[in-house]
C-alpha positions, 0 to 999 in steps of 0.5 A: 500499500502506497502512503500519501505524503500530503503533509509534506506539501501541506505544512510548508504551504500553511507556514508560508500563508501564516507568515504572509498573513502575519507580515501583512497584518502587523500594526504600522505605527510610526516609529519615533525617530531618535533625536537630540531631544533624547539627550535631554531625557525627553520623548516628544510629539509635535503639537499645534503649540509646540512639542508635547512632552510624552515622557521623561527619563528619570534623572535626566536634565529635563526631569531635574529641571522641572519639565513634566509630561504633558508640558508643551515646549514652545521655544528654546533660546527664543526660537520657536519649536514647531518640530522635533527637527527644529529642536535637533537643529538649535541644539546642534547649533548651540552645541557646535558653538559650546553654548550648551551649558544652560538651556532656556525653554518656554513651556505651556503648562495648564494653558500658562506660559512658564520659563524653564532652565535646564542645566547640562552637565559637562561630559 
């Protein structure tokens, strides 16, 4: 009697179909980009008013400087913050000129504008 070896064909086909379904059904959430804001301990998202603070890293300059989740960063050193890329460009410029000891932000907290200064340690 001849054995049928249908499983030798069916199993690889099932694995292929499952793999293709898994790849196509994965959530496609945007991946946050790595930025200089992470050096300050900030996880940010663009907001209509500036940069919304999603989270902070403990013991980071932003944490010790008094920034809180929910704050909106509106300016840095007098420059309007309309994107994370703008923040990165300002930080890169200040760093290249060795002017990155204290950073002066304006934040919105509970619809009130407040100044915040972040002190940076020398590395």
